[in-house]
N, C-alpha and C positions, 0 to 999 in steps of 0.2 A: 214579295213582301207581306204580313198579312195585318188586317187593319178590325177598325175598331169605331164605330161613331158618334157623334152627340150631334143632336140636331134643336134647333128652334122653332119650336111647333106652335101650330097657330094657335091663338089666344084663348081660342073656346077650348083648348084640349088643356088638362087641368096639370098634367105631368109630362115629363121627358119619356117617353118608352125605351124601357132601359131592356137589349135584348144581346143572346147569347152571341157571341163573335160579333158583337155591335150591330145583331140585325136592331133596327130602331123603323117604328111605323108608326107613322101619325098619321087619326083618319079622324078628322074635322065632321063638326054634325052637318047636315041634309038643309038648306030649302030655304038658306040666304038670297036676298034677292039679285036676280043678274046683272054682271059687271059685263065690259069691255073685256075677252079673250085677252090675256098678254101679248104683246107682240113675240113673233118666233124669235128676232135676238133675246129675249130672257129667260126663254127657254134653257136655260144653261145650269147644272148642277157642279158645282166645283169640291172636289175633295182635296184638303189640306194633309199633307204628309204631318208626322208627329217627330218631335228629336229624340234620336236614339234609334229608329225604324231605317230599316236599309230603305236608299232611296226609292222610286215606284220607274215602273213601266211602261214603257206605250201594251196595251191590250191585255195589263194586269186582271179587267174583270172584264166578264161578258156583261149584255146588258139586256135587263126582260121588263117588260110590258105589264103590268099584272092586273090595274085596273086603269080606263080612260072615264074621260066626262067633262063637265063642262065646270069650267073657273067661275065662281062667282063672288063678289065683292062683300065683305061683313065690317068694313069700314061704320065706324059708331059714327061719323061724320059725314050727311047724304052729300054736304057739296065737296069731301077729297072723295074725288069718283075715277079719278086722274088713274092708272096704272105706274108702280114704280119698280123699284131694282130688288122692292121684297115679298114676301110671300103670303107674311106672318098675317095680312089682314083680308086672305082671301081661302076660301075651301073649295071643294070641288063634289061637284050634283050631277044628279045624273049618271051614278055612274055603270058601269058596263064593264067587261069582262076585258080585261087589255088585251093586246096582238099574242104577246106570249101565253097567253092561257085561254084563247078562241078556243083551242082542242085540248087542251091537259085537265077544264075544271072540275069535272065531272070527276075524272079520279082523286082530285085533291078534296072534294067535297067528300068521296065516300074514305076514302084514309080519317080524314074528322070524325066523321061520325061513329069508324068505328074505335076510334079510341075509347079504352075499359075504364073506368073510376080507380082500380086500385093500381095502374101504372101510372095514368095522365091526371093525379086529381086537378091538375090544373085547369082543367076543358071542364071543369064540373063546376056548376053551381046549384049548390046543396046537392039530388042528387041527381039533376038533369045536365047531359051532354049539351055545352050550349052551341055547340054546332048541326044541332038534330034538325033544326026547323029550316037549317041554310040552305038555299037551292038558287039565290041569283048573285052576283058580284056585289049591288047594292046588301043584302043582305049578312053576308060576310062583312063588308066594310064597317057595318053597324053593331056587328059582337065585336070586332076587333078595338073600334069605339070605345064601347061599355067595358071589355074586359083591359082593355092594350092596355091599362095604367099600370099595370103591375109587371114586377120584374119577373116572376113566377109565369104568369102568362106568356108572356112574349120569349121568354126563352123557349119554353113549352113549343110555342107556336113556330119558333127559329128550326126547333129540331124536326119538328114536319116540314117543315121547307125545305133543310137540308136533306131526308131521305126522298123526296119525291120531286129533286131538281128534275128528274128524268124526264117528267111531263111537260117542261116549260120547254116553250121554244123559243130562243135565245133571238135579238134581234138584230140585224143586217147592219153591220158599219157600214157606214155610206151612204147608204139608202137610207133607215131610222135612224141614226145619230151621228156625228162627228164625236173623233177625239181629239183634244188638246195635252200633250205634256209639256209642261216647265218647269224643267228640271233647277232654276234659279243658280246653283247651287252649293250647297254644302256639305262634307262628308257625312254627315251626318243625315242627311235630308230633310233637314226640318223645315224648305225654304218648297220643297215638291210641289207640284199639284198636279192634278189631272184632272182637265175639265170636260161634262158632256154635254155638247146641246144634241136637244131633243126635236122631236118635228110636230108633237103633241104634248096637252097637259096630261098627270093621268101621276098612278102608283107608280114609281120602277123598283125593282131591284138590281142589285150590282153586285155578283157572285164571282171571284174568283173561280179559271176554269180548272184548275188544276192544283193539289196540296204542294205544300212547304216541306222542302228537305236542308233548307240554308240554317246554321247555328243564326244564333239572338233574331228569332222571331216568334211571333203568337201568331197563333191561327185566328185570321177572319172573316166566317167563309163569305156570308151573306150581309148587303145594306141594303135595306129599303129605304125609300125618301119623296117625300110629295113633290112633287113641281107646281109653280114656279119656278123662279131663278132663288138659287139660296146657293150656300156654301155648308159643306159639311170638314169639322175637326176629329179629326182622329182623332177617337181619346182613348184606345188602348194603346200602351205603352210595352216595353218588353222589361221585367226585372234586370236588373243590373247585377255585375258578382264584381267584385276585386280584394284581392289580398295584399297585405301588405307587413314590414317587418316592426314589431315595438309597438304599431299604434295605428290607429287609421288615418290615412294622410301620409306618415312620414315618410318611409323608401321600400322601393321596391330591391333594394342591392346592400348589401353592408359587406367585410370581412367579421374573420374571428377565428380564435385558435381553438385547434381541435378542444374537445372537451368544455370548450364555451356552453351555456345556455344562451337558446334566442327565442323569443316570444313572435310565433304568427297570430294574427290577425284575418281571420276572413270578415267580410261586410256584404250585407248582399241588400239588395232594393226590390220594391212592389211592384206592379202596374198599376195604372190609374186605372183600369176598370178590375181593380182584384177582386170588388163585390161584386161583379157579376157571375164570380163561380159559386153558387151556390149549391151545386153538388160537392163542396170540399176545394181543397188549393191544395197539391201538392208541392213542396219545398225539400230538395235536395242537394247538398253538398260535396261533388263527389272530389276530394280533395287527395291530392298524390303528394308524398315523399319519396327523393330518391334515397337510397340508401346511405346516402350521405349523414344523413340525419335518424336520431333516436328520439322517437315520442315519448316524453316524458308522463309515465300513467298521472290520472287524476288530477292533470293541471288545466282539463277542458270545463271552459265557463261558456253559455250560450246566455245571448241574450236579446233581448224584443226590444227596440226604442220607437216609440209612438209622442213624438212631440218632446214635450223637455220630462217627461217618462220612461225610465228603463228599465226593464222586467228582468230576472233574473231568473232562466229555467230551474226545474228541477228535476230530478233525474228521470222521472217519468216520461216527461215532458217533450225527450227529443229520443233519438238510437243511433248510437254509435255502432254502425257495422262492415263486415267485410264486403264485396263490393257483389249487389243483385244485380242484375241485366248490367253491366257499366255503361256509361256513354263513353269512358272514355278506357283504351287498353292499362294506362296510367293510373291506375285508381286504385290509392292504396288505404281508405277509412270514407265512408258511408256515410255524412252527418246528416239525418232525416227529422227536421224537423216538424214536432206535429202533435197529434193524438191516433195510435194507432186505432186500422180501420178494416172495412174492406171494403171493395170496389162493389159498384151492388151488379153488374151484371156476370162478369165473370168470375168474383170471390178473391181475387188475389190480394194481399195485405197492401195498403197502402197507406200513408201517415197523413193525416190532415191539420194544415197550420189553423184554419178557420178556427177547427175543436176545441185552440187555444183559448179563443177569446172568450172572456170571460170567467176563467179559471185564474186563480190566485197562483202567484210564484212563488219563490223557495222565501219569500220575505212576509207573503200571505196579502201582498196587494194586487187587486183586481187587474191583469191580461189586458188590453185592447191596443187592438190590430185593425189598421184601416193600410187603405193604398201610398199611405206617407211614411208607414213602419219601416223600419231598419232590421233586420237580421245580423245579429253577430255571434261569430266562434273565435276564443282565444285561446290558444294552448300553447306548451314550452316543448322545446326539442333540445336535442345537442346536438351538436356537431362531432361525428363518429373517425374513426380509423380509415372508413372509404372515402372519404375527403377526398376531391381533387386540387389540385394548387394549380396559383396563376387563372390565366383566360381559361383553362379546362375547367376550373369552377365552377363555370355554366353551368354542368351537371349536376353540381350541389344547389339542385331545382326545387323547389315545392312550388306546387299550380293548383289552381281550382277552377273546377268547372258547376255553375248553378243547374241541376234540371227542372222545370217547371212547369206547373200545367200552362199550357198556352189555347186551352177553345173550350170555353164556357157551353156552349152545345153538348159536348160530346160526355154523356154519363159515364164513359170507361176513363174519365178522365186524363185526355191524351196531352203525354207533356212533351217538349223539346227540350234544347239546352243552348249555353251562354257558348263565348268563347272561350279561353282559359284564359287566366289570370295569374302571373306567377312572380315568383322573389326567388333571388339568388345571395348564395355567399359562396363567400372565398375566402381562400387562404395562404399564406405562403411556405417558403423554405430557403435553403442555403443551400449553396455547392462548394464549401469552402477548403483550400489546401493547405496543409501546412509545411513550410520547407524552411530552412537551415540559412542563413547567409552566407558562408561560404558553397553551398550549392542550390542556388536558386531555383533550379530546374529537375531538383528531385526532391518528392514525397517525403515529408521526418515523420516519421511513425512516433508513436506515445506520448504526445501532448495530450492533457487532458486541460478540459476547460470546464466553468461552470458557466450557463446564463442569465441576467440579471436582465430585468425590464427598470423602465424610470422611476418606478416604484419603489423600486429597492428590494424586491420581491425575484426569488430563483426559479427555475423549473425544472421539472421532473420529466423525466423521459424515459420512452418505450423503446425495443429495437423492433425495427418492423419491414418484413423482405419484399420489396418491391423490382418486380423483374430482375431478378437476381442481386439487387443491391439492398445491402442494411443500411435501413435511415433509424435516426435516434427523431422517432415520434414527439414530438409534444403530450405532455400529460399531466399539466397543471401547473402552476403558481405554488407554494410554497414562503412562509414568512422568512426572513433573514436571518432570523436568530439560528433557527434548526441548520442551515448551511456551514452557515460560518462557524458555529459550534462542530462541525463535522471536518472541516477542514483547517480549523486550529486542533483538531485532535493529532489528524493527517500530517501538522506538520511538525508538531513534537513528538511523533513516533515518527518521524523522518529526522528529526535532530539525533535523538535517542539511540536510531539505529544505525548513525553515519560516527556519535560516538563512544559506541558499545565494545566495548576489548573481545577480543576474538571468541574466550572460553563464552561470552553470552550473546554473540552476535545474530545466533538461529533465533533465541527468542525474542531480540526487537525487532527481525524480520518478518515476523509471523505477529506481532503485534503491527506491524507496518503493514502488511497485506492486508490484514482485519480493516484497519483505517481505513484503506483504500476501498475496498468491496464495500464499506459502508458506506462512501459518496457514489456509489454506482449510476445508481438512479438519475445523480445529479450530472453526470459527466457526458460530457463530448469528447470520445477520444478518438484521432488521427490513426490511421488503419495503416498497413504497412505499403501502400500508395502516397500515404500523406492525409487521404482523404476523410470528412465529415459531410455527412450528408444529413440535414435534416427539414424537419414536414412538420407543417402546421401551424404556423405562428400568423400573428397579425401584425398590422401597419401600426408601429410604435416605435420607439427609440432601445436600443437596448447594448447591454456591455456584457462582454466574452473577457471572464477573468484566468486563467492561466493555473493551475493548481499546480500540475505536476507537469515539470517540466524535462525532458528528454536529456541525460545527461552529455556534459561538456557544451553546454547551450545557457545563457543566460535568460533570465524569466522575461517573458514581455510583459509591460505594460498593460493596462486593459486595453479592449480594442472596443469603441462606439461605431454604435450603424445604427442608422434608421431607414425606415419603410413605409412610404406614403405610397397613397392611391389616390384615384378620381374614379368615381361609380357614378352614373347613371342614373338619379335617384329615382326618375321615370319609369325607367323600363328595365335598371338593374343591372344595365351590362357594366363589364369593367374597362375602362377608354385606356388605362396605364396607370404602372404602378413605376414610382420612383423611388433608388437606394444610394443613401451618401455614408460614406464609411471611413476612420481616419485614415486610408490609404488614397480616399479616388476626394482629387480636391473641386470633382465637378460632381455636381449631381447626376446619376444614371438613370436614364430614361427609359421606359421598353414598356413600348406599345406594337400592336400590331404592325407599324411602319418601321418600327424600330427597335432593333432584338425581339423579334418577332419570336426567337428561338423559349429565350428566357419568359417573355410577356407568356406565350400557352404555357409552361411547366409548371412556373411560379419560381423557379428552381436560382439564386442569385449567386450569382460567384463570387468569390473571391478568394487573395491570399493572405496567408499569417505568416507573418519570417519571425522565426528566433535570432536573435544573434548569439554568432557562434564565441567562445569564450575567447580569449584573447591568450596568447606564448609569451609570460612574462621570464626574463631574465632569472637563472636558478643557478647555484651550487654545484660542481660535479660533473663540468665540462671537461673536455679533454684538456683545455688551456690552465686550468685549476693543478690535472696531474701534472703536467708537466712542471707545471710551479713547484710542485710539493718532489717529485724525482729532483729537482735545479736545487732546490733547496736544503733535500736531505743530503746530498752529494757537497753541499759548502757545508754542513755542519760536520761531516764524518769528516771530511779534508782540516777542515779546523781543528778536531779531537786528535786527528792524526798528527797533524801541526805539532801542539801541544804538548801530545806526549813524545816526540821528536826534540825539544825544545828542552822538555822536563831531565830527559837522560844525557841529553849533553851536557846541560845544567851539573848534573850527580858528576858526571866523569872527569869533570872541571875541578869538581871542588875536592873529589877522589886527588885528585895529582898533584894540588897544591900541600896535600898534606902531605904527601911524602916530602 
């Protein structure tokens, strides 16, 4: 854990001494009337954790005694001479080198006296090094009391203490002090405390023995405190970063059609000790976009909000770059917020957020930045053809890590990074099979559908090969009139072809083929196995409209289905999605524990059935032929009979005449 401190100084000290990495020294005036020494039970300093910082750990500080002396009472009332649980009415007199500086104070003083004005202006009063005449512990205490009320002085002094820490001898735990850890505990460590009970009053320094490598950490190398008994509250905090979809606080997860535009928003905060970073403050969003997203150029807007004022930055007040010394391997863009400058020692380029304070934004407003400010980046992306479906869409991820200055004492502006904050976008598909009622297990080829949403718009598609399978990938919505006109043109061409005489059939077929081709971008066509694969649609209610029906089958009624979903808005994870259609009486639930395969790949199965046209009775059967044959024979027989009768009558007539 990295820390910084805030102290209540004795009344005679006019200001809190802010220090780099939270170095705080309180040096009271000398010479007050003697007062009884505090009882040993009161010589305890308690360090309180702060919200957002990692939990405290035993042994996280080495303890050093810099000065020792006699505690004096400086109460205003002479009657109030009882020692109490606070130290604000007491000061330290007869200051001597503490146990940790008995052997190392000469090295420390030599270092302080050698400081050059060109590099250490804080150490000079006019043209004189303020440490020049220091030879005793009391001399050094007086210099600190006189000059230590300015941030620049104490930060400079902190840097010297940091570089000379090796000359200090740490106190021995158990002999010179005891340590008590009270974790109490919340996840953010806000209620944690570390208490140190020392054997004698004096000035003590608490220094972390090692560097920190954990994420979400701020460097706080030293704490120097005056004892009596007191509490120190960590004022240093780490900045935070969150990524959202649509707006701050909206959601971490959503679904979309491929080609949909999605707004991503990043919001970062500043640490409470932001103003301690007098050498500048680096603030870089390392932003990652999976290849499922295409950023929309020209949509980036960066703002700083302080109180009720929001400032929109101009193009030269931030820099969008490809990764430079990336914090994460998954960094697509770096948003560096601030004015371009150079680090003072190694000359490398950095961008100082503090440099924006007092500049004007793109509307001419004067930018104000303090520890309460929030920095936001907003931009738009498109979900593209590389998106994965279903739960596999967790790979359709965008995340951000904030890199920030974490050591106000380090003139090289040392930085650390936060944990990642991510958002997710999901999409779905269809695994349809077209069959005929006469052969429900056999795929039916050549059926063509258009897809309509509940707003009456029609889908466009493109082919996409995925693992050797041809998908119809969603490619946007169009107004109904466009597709309806194409369908009407096809129906007219089909009717004309069906009625065309033989002489003009070829021309009619060309017209029909052209009408079908004009609909190609809107058609979902069953393949030789009757399969239709669709990729990239959102949760919604849809209708499949059959526009070309295989020969010998009746055209289907419009087929309606609905996709719905449950997404955790806090972590962005898809927990389940559901499907209901005209062929399903119950809602189908897809989750990790139910139909996990469909849940993972997002391809929802269903069957579309065409009814086979019935065989109605018709003329020309064998019975009719027999009827015709028998009828013909009867007619022939009748004719023969009539001829025979006629001849007989004629013969009888001839005989009578004779």
